[in-house]
C-alpha positions as CSV (number, residue, x, y, z in Angstrom):
1,M,0.0,0.0,0.0
2,P,1.6,3.3,-1.0
3,E,1.9,6.2,1.4
4,A,-0.8,8.9,1.4
5,P,-0.1,11.5,-1.3
6,R,1.1,15.0,-0.4
7,V,-0.9,17.7,-2.2
8,L,-0.1,21.3,-3.0
9,I,-3.0,23.6,-4.0
10,Q,-2.1,26.7,-5.9
11,T,-5.0,29.2,-6.1
12,L,-5.4,31.9,-8.7
13,G,-8.2,34.5,-9.1
14,C,-10.9,35.7,-6.8
15,A,-12.1,35.0,-3.3
16,K,-14.5,32.4,-4.6
17,N,-11.6,30.4,-5.8
18,E,-9.9,30.7,-2.4
19,A,-13.1,29.4,-0.8
20,D,-13.1,26.5,-3.3
21,S,-9.5,25.7,-2.5
22,R,-10.2,25.7,1.2
23,A,-13.1,23.3,0.6
24,M,-10.8,21.0,-1.4
25,E,-8.2,21.2,1.3
26,E,-10.7,20.2,3.9
27,R,-11.9,17.2,1.9
28,L,-8.4,16.0,1.3
29,G,-7.6,16.4,5.0
30,R,-10.6,14.4,6.0
31,A,-9.4,11.6,3.8
32,G,-6.0,11.6,5.5
33,I,-4.2,13.4,2.6
34,S,-1.6,15.9,3.6
35,V,-1.9,19.4,2.1
36,V,1.6,21.0,1.9
37,G,2.7,24.5,1.4
38,D,5.9,23.9,-0.6
39,V,6.1,22.5,-4.1
40,D,9.2,20.5,-3.2
41,D,7.1,18.5,-0.8
42,A,4.3,17.7,-3.2
43,D,3.4,14.5,-4.9
44,I,0.4,16.1,-6.6
45,I,0.0,19.8,-7.6
46,I,-3.5,21.1,-8.0
47,V,-3.7,24.4,-9.9
48,N,-7.1,26.0,-9.1
49,T,-7.4,28.3,-12.2
50,C,-9.2,31.5,-13.1
51,C,-10.3,32.6,-16.5
52,F,-12.7,35.5,-15.8
53,I,-10.6,37.8,-18.1
54,Q,-7.8,37.2,-20.6
55,S,-5.1,38.3,-18.2
56,A,-6.4,35.8,-15.6
57,T,-6.4,33.0,-18.2
58,E,-2.9,33.8,-19.2
59,E,-1.7,33.8,-15.6
60,S,-3.5,30.5,-15.0
61,I,-1.9,28.9,-18.1
62,E,1.5,30.1,-16.9
63,A,1.0,28.6,-13.5
64,V,-0.1,25.2,-15.1
65,L,2.9,25.2,-17.3
66,D,5.2,26.0,-14.4
67,A,3.7,23.1,-12.5
68,L,4.1,20.8,-15.5
69,G,7.7,21.9,-15.9
70,F,8.4,21.2,-12.2
71,A,6.8,17.7,-12.5
72,K,8.9,16.9,-15.6
73,D,12.2,17.9,-14.0
74,A,11.5,16.3,-10.6
75,K,13.4,13.2,-9.7
76,R,10.2,11.6,-8.5
77,D,6.7,11.0,-9.7
78,V,4.8,14.3,-9.5
79,R,1.3,14.7,-10.9
80,V,-0.5,17.8,-12.0
81,I,-4.3,18.5,-11.8
82,V,-5.9,21.5,-13.5
83,A,-9.0,22.5,-11.5
84,G,-11.5,25.3,-11.4
85,C,-12.7,27.8,-14.0
86,M,-10.5,26.9,-17.0
87,P,-11.6,23.2,-17.2
88,A,-15.2,24.5,-16.7
89,R,-15.0,27.0,-19.5
90,Y,-12.8,25.2,-22.0
91,D,-13.6,21.6,-21.3
92,Q,-12.2,19.2,-23.9
93,D,-10.3,22.0,-25.8
94,L,-8.2,22.5,-22.6
95,E,-7.6,18.8,-22.3
96,A,-6.4,18.6,-25.9
97,S,-4.1,21.5,-25.5
98,L,-2.6,20.3,-22.2
99,P,-2.1,16.5,-22.7
100,E,0.7,16.5,-20.1
101,A,-1.7,17.2,-17.3
102,D,-2.9,14.2,-15.3
103,G,-6.4,15.4,-14.5
104,F,-9.0,18.1,-15.1
105,V,-11.5,19.0,-12.4
106,P,-14.0,21.8,-13.3
107,C,-15.7,23.8,-10.6
108,S,-18.8,21.6,-10.6
109,E,-16.7,18.5,-9.8
110,E,-14.4,19.8,-7.1
111,D,-16.4,17.8,-4.5
112,D,-14.9,14.7,-6.1
113,I,-11.3,15.9,-5.6
114,V,-10.5,13.1,-3.1
115,D,-11.4,10.4,-5.6
116,V,-9.4,12.1,-8.4
117,V,-6.3,12.4,-6.1
118,C,-6.6,8.9,-4.8
119,N,-7.0,7.4,-8.3
120,L,-3.9,9.2,-9.4
121,A,-1.9,8.1,-6.4
122,G,-3.3,4.6,-6.2
123,W,-4.2,5.2,-2.6
124,I,-7.3,4.3,-0.5
125,P,-8.5,7.2,1.7
126,S,-8.8,7.0,5.4
127,C,-10.2,9.2,8.2
128,N,-7.5,11.5,9.6
129,A,-8.7,13.0,12.9
130,Q,-5.7,15.2,13.2
131,A,-6.4,16.8,9.8
132,L,-9.9,17.8,11.1
133,E,-8.2,19.8,13.9
134,Q,-5.9,22.0,11.8
135,A,-6.1,25.6,12.6
136,G,-8.2,27.7,10.3
137,P,-7.3,31.2,9.0
138,L,-8.2,34.2,11.2
139,C,-10.3,35.5,8.3
140,A,-12.0,33.1,6.0
141,Y,-14.3,33.3,2.9
142,L,-17.5,31.4,3.0
143,K,-19.6,30.9,-0.1
144,I,-23.3,31.2,0.3
145,S,-24.2,30.4,-3.3
146,D,-22.6,29.6,-6.6
147,G,-23.4,30.4,-10.3
148,C,-25.1,33.4,-11.8
149,D,-28.2,34.1,-13.9
150,R,-27.5,37.8,-14.8
151,W,-25.7,37.2,-18.1
152,C,-23.9,40.5,-18.3
153,T,-22.6,40.7,-21.8
154,F,-18.9,40.9,-20.8
155,C,-19.0,38.0,-18.3
156,T,-18.2,34.3,-18.7
157,I,-19.2,33.3,-15.2
158,P,-22.7,31.8,-16.1
159,K,-20.9,29.5,-18.6
160,I,-18.3,28.6,-16.1
161,R,-20.3,28.3,-12.9
162,G,-23.8,27.5,-14.2
163,R,-27.1,28.8,-12.9
164,Y,-27.4,30.6,-9.6
165,H,-28.1,28.2,-6.7
166,S,-28.2,29.2,-3.0
167,F,-26.7,26.9,-0.4
168,S,-29.0,26.0,2.5
169,F,-28.8,27.9,5.7
170,D,-28.0,24.7,7.6
171,D,-25.0,24.0,5.4
172,I,-23.8,27.6,5.6
173,L,-24.1,27.6,9.4
174,A,-22.3,24.2,9.7
175,Q,-19.4,25.6,7.6
176,A,-19.3,28.8,9.7
177,R,-19.3,26.8,13.0
178,K,-16.4,24.6,11.6
179,L,-14.4,27.7,10.7
180,V,-15.0,29.3,14.1
181,S,-14.0,26.1,15.9
182,A,-10.8,26.1,14.0
183,G,-9.9,29.6,15.1
184,T,-11.5,31.9,12.5
185,K,-12.4,35.3,13.8
186,E,-13.9,37.0,10.7
187,I,-16.1,35.3,8.1
188,V,-16.6,37.0,4.8
189,L,-19.8,35.9,3.0
190,I,-19.2,35.7,-0.8
191,A,-21.0,34.6,-4.0
192,Q,-21.3,35.8,-7.5
193,D,-24.2,37.8,-6.1
194,T,-24.8,37.7,-2.4
195,G,-27.9,40.0,-2.5
196,I,-30.3,37.4,-4.0
197,W,-29.4,34.6,-1.6
198,G,-32.5,32.5,-0.8
199,H,-34.7,33.5,-3.7
200,D,-34.5,30.0,-5.1
201,L,-35.0,28.2,-1.7
202,D,-38.2,27.4,0.1
203,G,-39.0,29.5,3.1
204,G,-39.0,33.0,1.8
205,H,-35.7,33.9,3.5
206,D,-33.3,36.5,2.2
207,L,-29.7,37.8,2.8
208,A,-30.9,40.0,5.7
209,W,-32.4,36.9,7.4
210,L,-29.3,34.9,6.7
211,I,-26.8,37.3,8.1
212,T,-29.0,38.0,11.1
213,H,-29.3,34.4,12.1
214,L,-25.6,33.6,11.4
215,A,-24.5,36.6,13.5
216,E,-26.9,35.5,16.3
217,A,-25.6,31.9,16.3
218,L,-21.9,33.1,16.4
219,P,-22.0,36.3,18.3
220,Q,-18.2,36.4,18.9
221,T,-17.5,36.2,15.2
222,R,-17.1,39.2,12.9
223,F,-19.1,38.9,9.7
224,R,-18.7,40.8,6.4
225,I,-20.7,40.7,3.1
226,M,-19.1,41.1,-0.3
227,Y,-20.3,41.2,-3.9
228,T,-23.9,42.6,-3.5
229,E,-25.5,43.9,-6.7
230,P,-27.4,47.2,-6.5
231,D,-30.8,45.6,-6.5
232,G,-29.8,43.5,-3.4
233,I,-29.5,46.6,-1.2
234,T,-33.0,46.4,0.4
235,D,-34.4,48.2,3.4
236,D,-34.3,44.9,5.3
237,L,-30.6,44.5,4.6
238,L,-29.9,48.0,5.8
239,D,-32.0,47.3,8.9
240,A,-29.7,44.3,9.5
241,F,-26.6,46.6,9.4
242,E,-28.2,48.8,12.0
243,R,-29.4,45.9,14.2
244,V,-26.5,43.3,14.1
245,P,-23.5,44.4,16.2
246,N,-21.0,41.8,14.8
247,L,-21.8,42.7,11.2
248,C,-19.1,45.0,9.7
249,P,-20.8,48.1,8.3
250,Y,-19.3,47.5,4.9
251,L,-20.9,47.0,1.4
252,D,-19.3,46.0,-1.8
253,I,-21.6,47.0,-4.7
254,P,-20.3,46.4,-8.2
255,F,-21.7,49.2,-10.5
256,Q,-19.4,48.5,-13.5
257,H,-20.5,51.8,-15.1
258,V,-22.9,54.7,-14.7
259,S,-23.8,55.6,-18.3
260,P,-27.3,54.3,-19.0
261,H,-26.6,53.2,-22.6
262,I,-23.3,51.5,-21.6
263,L,-25.1,49.7,-18.7
264,A,-27.9,48.6,-21.1
265,A,-25.2,47.2,-23.5
266,M,-23.8,45.3,-20.6
267,N,-27.3,43.9,-19.9
268,R,-27.3,45.8,-16.6
269,A,-29.7,48.5,-15.2
270,G,-29.2,51.9,-13.8
271,S,-28.0,55.4,-14.5
272,F,-25.7,58.0,-12.9
273,E,-28.5,59.5,-11.0
274,E,-29.9,56.2,-9.8
275,L,-26.6,54.8,-8.6
276,V,-25.6,58.1,-6.9
277,G,-29.0,58.0,-5.3
278,L,-28.5,54.5,-4.0
279,A,-25.2,55.4,-2.4
280,Q,-26.7,58.5,-0.8
281,R,-29.6,56.5,0.5
282,I,-27.2,54.0,2.2
283,R,-25.2,56.8,3.8
284,A,-28.3,58.6,5.0
285,R,-29.4,55.5,6.8
286,I,-25.9,54.4,8.0
287,P,-23.4,57.3,7.9
288,H,-20.5,55.2,9.1
289,M,-21.0,52.6,6.3
290,T,-17.9,51.8,4.3
291,L,-18.7,51.5,0.6
292,R,-16.7,49.8,-2.2
293,T,-17.6,49.5,-5.9
294,T,-16.1,48.3,-9.2
295,L,-16.0,50.4,-12.4
296,M,-15.0,49.2,-15.9
297,C,-13.8,51.6,-18.6
298,G,-13.3,51.0,-22.3
299,F,-16.5,48.9,-22.8
300,P,-17.5,48.8,-26.5
301,G,-19.3,52.0,-27.5
302,E,-17.9,54.0,-24.6
303,T,-17.4,57.6,-25.7
304,E,-15.3,60.4,-24.1
305,E,-18.6,61.7,-22.6
306,D,-19.3,58.3,-21.1
307,F,-15.8,58.2,-19.6
308,E,-16.2,61.7,-18.2
309,E,-19.4,60.5,-16.5
310,L,-17.2,57.9,-14.7
311,I,-14.8,60.6,-13.6
312,R,-17.7,62.7,-12.4
313,F,-19.1,59.8,-10.5
314,V,-15.8,59.1,-8.7
315,R,-15.5,62.7,-7.7
316,Q,-18.8,62.6,-5.9
317,G,-16.8,61.0,-3.0
318,L,-19.4,58.5,-2.1
319,F,-17.2,55.4,-2.2
320,D,-14.3,54.8,0.1
321,Y,-12.8,52.2,-2.3
322,I,-13.2,51.8,-6.0
323,G,-11.7,48.9,-8.1
324,I,-10.9,50.0,-11.6
325,F,-10.7,47.6,-14.6
326,A,-10.2,48.0,-18.3
327,Y,-12.7,46.1,-20.4
328,S,-11.3,42.7,-21.7
329,P,-13.1,41.1,-24.6
330,E,-13.8,37.5,-23.7
331,E,-14.4,34.8,-26.3
332,G,-18.0,33.6,-26.3
333,T,-19.5,36.8,-24.8
334,K,-21.8,39.1,-26.6
335,A,-19.7,42.1,-25.8
336,A,-16.7,40.7,-27.6
337,V,-18.5,41.0,-31.0
338,L,-20.2,44.4,-30.4
339,P,-19.3,47.2,-32.7
340,D,-17.2,50.2,-31.7
341,Q,-14.6,48.3,-29.7
342,V,-12.3,50.8,-27.9
343,P,-8.6,50.6,-28.9
344,E,-6.5,48.9,-26.2
345,D,-4.2,52.0,-25.7
346,I,-7.3,54.2,-25.0
347,K,-8.7,51.6,-22.6
348,Q,-5.5,51.5,-20.6
349,M,-5.2,55.3,-20.6
350,R,-8.7,55.7,-19.3
351,A,-8.2,53.0,-16.7
352,Q,-5.1,54.7,-15.4
353,E,-6.7,58.1,-15.3
354,L,-9.7,56.7,-13.5
355,R,-7.5,54.8,-11.1
356,D,-5.5,57.9,-10.2
357,E,-8.8,59.8,-9.6
358,A,-10.1,57.0,-7.4
359,D,-6.9,56.9,-5.4
360,S,-7.0,60.6,-4.8
361,V,-10.6,60.5,-3.6
362,S,-10.0,57.4,-1.4
363,A,-7.0,58.9,0.2
364,Q,-9.0,62.0,1.3
365,L,-11.9,59.9,2.6
366,I,-9.6,57.5,4.5
367,A,-7.7,60.5,6.0
368,E,-11.0,61.7,7.5
369,R,-10.8,58.6,9.8
370,I,-8.0,60.2,11.8
371,G,-9.2,60.8,15.3
372,T,-11.9,58.1,15.1
373,T,-11.9,54.7,16.8
374,S,-12.0,51.5,14.7
375,S,-12.4,47.9,15.7
376,V,-9.3,46.0,14.4
377,L,-8.7,42.3,14.0
378,V,-5.0,41.8,14.7
379,E,-3.7,39.4,12.0
380,G,0.1,39.3,12.3
381,I,3.5,40.7,13.4
382,E,6.1,41.8,10.9
383,E,9.8,41.0,11.3
384,D,10.5,44.3,13.0
385,G,7.8,43.6,15.6
386,Q,5.1,45.9,14.0
387,R,1.6,44.5,14.5
388,F,-1.0,44.8,11.8
389,G,-4.6,43.9,11.2
390,R,-7.7,45.1,9.5
391,A,-10.4,47.5,10.7
392,E,-14.1,46.9,10.0
393,S,-13.7,49.3,7.1
394,Q,-11.0,47.1,5.4
395,A,-11.9,43.9,3.5
396,P,-9.2,41.4,3.2
397,E,-6.6,41.8,0.4
398,V,-8.1,44.9,-1.3
399,D,-8.4,47.7,1.3
400,G,-5.0,48.0,3.0
401,V,-4.2,47.2,6.6
402,T,-4.1,49.0,10.0
403,F,-0.8,49.1,11.9
404,V,-1.3,49.0,15.7
405,D,1.1,49.4,18.7
406,A,-0.2,46.4,20.7
407,G,-2.6,43.5,20.7
408,D,-2.4,39.8,20.5
409,V,-2.7,38.1,17.1
410,G,-6.3,36.8,16.7
411,T,-7.9,39.4,19.0
412,I,-10.2,42.3,18.0
413,V,-9.2,45.5,19.6
414,D,-10.4,49.1,19.6
415,V,-7.9,51.4,18.0
416,L,-7.6,55.2,17.8
417,I,-6.6,56.1,14.2
418,E,-3.7,58.5,14.3
419,D,-2.4,58.6,10.7
420,T,-3.2,57.3,7.2
421,L,-1.2,56.6,4.1
422,L,-3.4,56.1,1.1
423,Y,-5.3,52.9,2.0
424,D,-3.3,52.0,5.2
425,M,-3.9,53.3,8.6
426,E,-1.9,53.6,11.9
427,G,-3.4,53.6,15.4
428,V,-2.9,53.0,19.1
429,L,-5.0,50.8,21.4
430,Q,-7.7,52.6,23.3
């Protein structure tokens, strides 16, 4: 009987992929399979790929080729599995172009990762109690649904992930309890669209009901919601932010654009006035709410006037954080064959100008936090002894960090903000 295989999982792309990798890691651990952090220790390399835009696809292909190159040069038998979005999107074409890979696991089949790994290794899974007790991350992503029904004309997600389907409350709560028991202090709820959770389930429950009941069940855990489309910002959800003490006052609402005819071409709704009005309505209800959005420039048909509308929108100063992307034509999407494609150099120029504008506005808004108190999850200590963490106003990976003068890692402390530098903040314990 061979020894249990050692598996390395390399994750590319968004938080949804990180959550998927975490789920695969957990399944492998339950089967007695070690998940390692160094490629030199791995018998099997799983590359969890992303192909949302062309640059992400290219990065994923490069990671797969690197893994295959390592396997070829290794002085032992190393296998490579390509998982996630690329196998889901490209299917047999990908398998034909990468015959050196030992397996392909699309998103919809990641639940079977143990069988795939065991078949490659010729190993029979066992129960590994120690693996079940591994420490979890201080902050963890938790998917509450998968798939998407919106069919934005620039997006490949519905083809990759399939139709929108909510996960049950019982399953979500069980996953949340498992994370908390492993040491997680903040749970970030994610989905392609968190705002419509529950619409396809019996019981008539919605996102506001979900977060209320999760927060009540785990009152010592900090919760955060990401990726809520504009139509998901209901009065009931805003009520939940006012009512639930362990819910971070933070909303990530991807607008993509503000010009009505561009939004219509994207198969999205809204206008400059409507989207500004939504942000103002949120801030009127919850003045301390942190707001993030995503804007795309260079979509087919975007004129200079449309781009100036984006600039004007950013200058309203309603959003603390704004992610800026240049449009990427993706094969198989309606937008890729629309007329009036914007030249690449103009797209990149507009993206940089918009990014600079967004940075300037964000820096001013974040500087206004000086003199206020923030609740900070202490996440680590740098080599020089400097502690750092994230305030309620900072989502993981995208909004900077807060440097603090004291506090044990894994604790949530009240911090007086004394200084800021663009997205980062500095403070002292209260």
